[in-house]
N, C-alpha and C positions, 0 to 999 in steps of 0.2 A: 815932414809928413804932408803939409799943405802943398809944398812944391811938387811932390810925387803925384798927388791927386790932380794937380793942375796939368802936369805933363801927361798923365794917363787920360784925362778928359780931352786934351788937345789932340793926342794921337788917335783917340777914339773918333773924334770929329773928322780928322783927316781920312781915316779908314772908311767911315760911313759916307763921307762926301765923295771919295773916290769911287766907292761902290755904287753910289747913286748915279755918278756920271757915266760909269761903264754900263750900268743897266739901261740908262737912257740912250746910249749910243748904239747898243746892240738890239736887234729885233727880238721880240719876245718869243720864246720857244712855243711851238704849236703842239698842243696835247692831242693825241689821237682820240677820236670819239669812242666812248665806251658807255655801257649801260650802268647807270648809277644805282647803287643799292638803296639810296634814299631819294624819294621823289616827293615834291610838294603836293599837298591836297589843296584845292582852290576853295576859297571862302573863309570867312572868319570863324564860323562854327563848324566847318568841315563840309562834307558832301555826302549825299545819299543817292544811290543809283540802283536800278533793278539788276540782279545778278542771276546767273543760271543755276539750275539745280539738276541733280542726277536722278534722284528717285523720290517718289511720293508714296507713302504707305498709310493705310488706315488700320489701326490695331486696337483691340479691346484690352484695356488694362484696368484692373481693380473696378470692374463694373462700368467703366466709361470708355468711350471711343477717343483715341488719340490720333492726331495727324503728325506723322514724322516725315520730315524733308531733309535730305542729305545732298551735299554737293561740295564744290571746291570754291573757296573765296580767294580772290586775287591778292589780298593783303592780310598779313598776320593780325594786325590790330583792328580789323574790320569787324563790326558787330552786325550780325544777320538777324532780321526780324521779318514778320509778316504784316502787311498793311492791307486792310479790306476797304473796298470802296463803299461809301455810304449810299443807302437806298431808302426810298420812302416805303416801298413794300418789298418783302423778301422775294428775290428773283429765283428762278429755277436753279441756277448755279451761281453762287456768290463768288465774285472774282476777288482773289486774294493774291497780292503781289509779294514776291520774295525780294527783299530790299537789303542792301549792304550799306552801312554808314561808317564813315571814318570821321572821328571827332577831333582830330588834332591836325597840325600843319604838316607833319612828316609821316609818311607811310613806308612800310617795308614791303616791297613787291615779292613776297614769298608766298606761293600758293599753299593754302592750308585747308584741310577738310573741315566742314562744319556739319553739325548734327542738331536739328531743331525739332523739338517735340512740344506740341501745344494741344489743349483740349479741342476736339472737333466741333462740339455743339455751337459755339459762337460764330463759326465760319461756314455753317451749313446753310444752303438755300433750300428750296422745297424739294429739289431732286438730288442735290449734291453740292460739291465744291469744285471750283476751278482755280488751279494754281498757275500763276503767270510769272515767268522769269524773263530774263533779258532777251532771249531768242526763241521762246516758245511757251506753250501752255499745255496743261494736262487737266482733264476733267475726271473726277471720281464720283461715282454714284453713292448715295447715302447707304450705309450698311442696313441690312434688313434686321428688324428687331425680333 
């Protein structure tokens, strides 16, 4: 039994050694470029960037106004949120940015619709709200009471 294991180990070493020599002598095959399904997200904690939106609606639900923003996010595991700029005094139109955040190292580039509904009151300026995306912005006036 010990002799058979020794022969097996020796033949395995010969095969592996010959394979390594042949691999070293031949040029590596060139893989044609293709789009990867998995792409790295840069940074230890992920990354956040402004993203585009398709529509902005102000609707009254259960006695309070709601702001609804819809669009397409570029990654399935991206979380979409709204970030308002801080001001000393309330401006006429409070700028609120639509931001998408990826919190891990791997993202799946599969476009997915998002639907975000938040209370309107904290985002209102004296005249209305301004929603800012990656490539544009939209102003909506405050609803009449």
